[in-house]
C-alpha positions as CSV (number, residue, x, y, z in Angstrom):
1,M,-4.4,-8.5,-38.4
2,P,-2.8,-11.8,-37.2
3,S,0.6,-10.2,-37.0
4,A,-0.7,-7.6,-34.6
5,Y,-2.3,-10.3,-32.4
6,L,1.0,-12.2,-32.5
7,R,2.9,-9.1,-31.6
8,F,0.6,-8.4,-28.7
9,Q,1.0,-11.9,-27.4
10,L,4.8,-11.7,-27.7
11,E,4.8,-8.3,-25.8
12,G,2.6,-9.9,-23.1
13,E,5.1,-12.8,-22.6
14,T,8.0,-10.3,-22.6
15,L,6.3,-8.3,-20.0
16,L,5.8,-11.4,-17.9
17,V,9.4,-12.3,-18.1
18,V,10.5,-8.7,-17.2
19,R,8.1,-8.7,-14.2
20,I,9.5,-12.0,-12.9
21,I,13.1,-10.8,-13.3
22,L,12.3,-7.5,-11.6
23,N,10.5,-9.3,-8.8
24,I,13.4,-11.6,-8.2
25,L,15.8,-8.7,-8.1
26,W,13.5,-6.9,-5.7
27,V,13.1,-9.8,-3.3
28,V,16.9,-10.3,-3.2
29,L,17.8,-6.7,-2.7
30,A,15.1,-5.2,-0.6
31,G,11.8,-7.1,-0.5
32,V,12.7,-9.7,2.2
33,W,14.0,-7.0,4.6
34,L,11.0,-4.8,4.0
35,A,8.6,-7.6,4.4
36,I,10.3,-8.7,7.7
37,S,10.1,-5.1,8.9
38,Y,6.3,-5.0,8.2
39,V,5.8,-8.3,10.0
40,I,7.7,-7.1,13.0
41,A,5.6,-3.9,13.0
42,A,2.4,-6.0,12.8
43,V,3.5,-8.0,15.8
44,L,4.2,-4.9,17.8
45,L,0.9,-3.3,16.7
46,T,-1.1,-6.3,17.9
47,L,0.0,-5.7,21.5
48,T,-2.7,-3.1,21.7
49,I,-6.3,-3.5,20.8
50,I,-6.3,-0.3,18.9
51,G,-3.4,-1.4,16.7
52,I,-5.0,-4.6,15.4
53,P,-6.5,-3.1,12.3
54,F,-3.2,-1.4,11.5
55,A,-1.4,-4.7,12.0
56,R,-3.7,-6.3,9.4
57,Q,-2.8,-3.6,6.9
58,A,0.9,-4.0,7.8
59,L,0.6,-7.7,6.9
60,K,-1.0,-6.8,3.6
61,L,1.9,-4.4,2.9
62,A,4.4,-7.1,3.8
63,H,2.8,-9.4,1.2
64,Y,2.8,-6.6,-1.3
65,A,6.5,-5.8,-0.5
66,L,7.6,-9.3,-1.4
67,W,6.3,-9.4,-5.0
68,P,5.3,-5.8,-6.1
69,F,5.8,-5.8,-9.9
70,G,2.7,-6.8,-11.9
71,R,0.2,-5.9,-9.2
72,T,-2.1,-2.9,-9.3
73,L,-3.6,-0.9,-6.5
74,V,-7.2,-0.2,-7.0
75,Q,-9.2,2.5,-5.2
76,S,-11.9,0.9,-3.0
77,S,-15.5,1.8,-3.6
78,T,-16.4,1.2,0.0
79,R,-14.2,4.0,1.4
80,H,-15.6,7.4,2.0
81,T,-15.0,9.8,-0.8
82,R,-15.6,13.1,1.0
83,A,-13.3,14.5,3.6
84,S,-14.1,13.7,7.1
85,A,-15.3,16.3,9.6
86,W,-12.1,16.0,11.6
87,S,-9.6,16.6,8.8
88,A,-6.0,17.9,9.0
89,T,-7.2,21.5,8.6
90,S,-9.7,21.3,11.4
91,C,-7.0,19.5,13.5
92,G,-4.7,22.4,12.9
93,S,-7.4,24.9,13.8
94,Y,-8.1,23.0,17.0
95,L,-4.4,23.1,18.0
96,R,-4.0,26.8,17.1
97,A,-7.1,27.6,19.2
98,G,-5.5,26.1,22.3
99,G,-7.7,23.1,22.4
100,S,-11.1,24.7,22.0
101,R,-13.0,23.5,19.0
102,S,-14.1,26.9,17.7
103,S,-12.2,28.3,14.8
104,T,-11.5,32.0,14.4
């Protein structure tokens, strides 16, 4: 049993080293430019009041774009789980109906 624990610890350290190497490669090759693009988009989005929440998300994505390996995305429990009343299908029905809300 101690050998399995030692192997697990060794794999964990190896994974950490691999994550660091991949993150450094990512930052050098694409991460910096992607993060700069997200920051520029965030600045442009803050020019309107409507764009401020989107600018906050763009800044979060910029932070994520700099060091992505080793992070996990977790589904939020506070978001709505059912589809909204104004979904893509109802939007398509609205556009096909010529702007009237009734669907045929």
